Each structure stands twice: as structure tokens, then as C-alpha cells.
C-alpha positions in Angstrom: -42.8 14.7 7.0 -39.1 12.6 8.0 -37.2 15.9 7.9 -39.4 18.7 8.8 -38.8 20.4 5.6 -41.1 21.1 2.5 -39.4 23.0 -0.3 -36.1 20.4 -1.2 -35.5 16.8 -1.4 -33.4 15.5 0.7 -31.4 12.2 -1.9 -28.2 9.8 -1.1 -25.5 10.9 -3.5 -24.7 7.1 -3.3 -27.0 6.6 -6.6 -24.4 8.6 -8.0 -21.5 6.3 -7.7 -20.0 4.0 -10.1 -21.4 0.7 -7.4 -25.2 1.8 -9.3 -23.7 2.5 -13.2 -26.1 -0.7 -13.7 -29.4 1.2 -12.7 -31.1 2.0 -15.4 -32.6 5.5 -15.8 -35.7 4.5 -15.0 -35.0 2.9 -11.5 -33.2 5.6 -10.8 -35.9 7.7 -12.0 -37.6 5.1 -9.5 -35.6 5.6 -6.7 -35.5 9.5 -7.3 -39.9 9.2 -5.8 -39.3 6.8 -3.2 -37.1 9.1 -1.9 -39.9 11.5 -2.2 -42.7 10.0 -1.2 -41.1 8.9 2.2 -40.3 11.9 3.2 -43.5 13.0 2.7 -45.5 9.9 4.0 -43.5 9.0 7.4 -42.4 11.1 10.1 -40.5 10.4 13.8 -42.4 7.2 14.8 -43.2 6.1 10.7 -39.9 4.9 8.9 -42.1 3.4 6.0 -45.1 4.2 3.6 -46.8 1.8 1.7 -48.4 2.5 -2.5 -50.3 0.7 -4.6 -48.3 0.2 -8.0 -51.1 1.7 -9.7 -50.6 4.9 -7.8 -47.0 4.5 -7.1 -47.2 4.2 -11.5 -48.9 7.6 -11.5 -46.6 9.1 -9.3 -43.5 8.6 -11.4 -45.6 8.8 -14.9 -43.7 5.4 -15.6 -45.7 2.8 -16.6 -47.3 0.1 -14.8 -45.5 -2.9 -16.7 -42.2 -0.9 -16.8 -42.8 0.1 -13.4 -42.7 -3.6 -12.4 -39.5 -4.1 -14.0 -37.9 -1.1 -12.9 -38.9 -1.9 -9.2 -37.6 -5.5 -9.4 -34.0 -4.3 -10.5 -34.2 -1.3 -7.4 -34.9 -4.7 -4.9 -31.6 -6.7 -6.0 -29.7 -3.7 -5.0 -29.3 -2.4 -0.8 -31.3 1.0 -1.3 -34.6 0.2 -0.2 -37.0 -3.0 1.2 -40.6 -4.0 0.3 -43.1 -6.1 1.5 -47.0 -6.9 1.1 -49.0 -5.7 3.3 -52.9 -4.5 4.4 -53.6 -1.4 5.5 -55.8 -0.8 8.5 -59.3 0.8 8.6 -59.0 3.2 11.1 -62.6 3.3 12.0 -63.9 -0.6 12.1 -60.0 -1.7 12.7 -60.1 -4.3 10.1 -57.6 -5.3 7.3 -57.9 -4.0 3.5 -58.6 -6.3 0.9 -56.1 -4.6 -1.2 -53.0 -6.2 -1.1 -50.2 -3.1 -0.7 -46.6 -2.3 -0.9 -44.7 -0.7 1.7 -41.2 0.8 1.8 -38.2 1.5 3.1 -35.1 3.7 1.9 -31.7 2.7 3.2 -30.1 4.6 1.9 
């Protein structure tokens, strides 16, 4: 865990500033969930995490089509960055066939 605490979520207040008032409420919710996932799946040596769109849809409770729109909207800001990747199978050392999206929270 990034912050070493399982009882609270650390979230930047910047999402509530006038700079981000044009973000939809769905995109803001996605940002909150991405922050939670970052804190759960990253640590001192890894500063990104990955999720498939299907997993992220389940995590957020947002329909897949709406999720893609919200993700695009959020990526147009300076709050997060993402890229496509394959994960490595630790036993075989081979890349997965399925691509996932890696995320890094910037603020």
C-alpha cells in the first residue's frame, strides 16, 4: 500500500478547484476510484497500477461505454496519465495476450 493505511483514502483537493469544474461527476468519481486503486496497488518501488476497462467498470460501477468517455475526459487533464501494456506472467516470463491500461496519478 502506497500510504500504508487501510482506514482512509488520500485524495487531492485540487479536483474541487475551479480548474476542474467542467469535469463531469462521473469523471470525478473515476478519479476518486483511481486514487483508491493507486493506494491499494502501488508501493514505494512501483508508482503505477493496471486495470482492464472491464475491471475498472466493475470497480467504479460505471457502464463500459460511459467509463470510456469519462476516462477520455479525465485524460485531457493533468490529473492522471495512462498507457497500454501487457503484464508479465511471473512463472513463464511471457507477456499476456490481453492488454491492460496502466495508470499513474499525477496530483
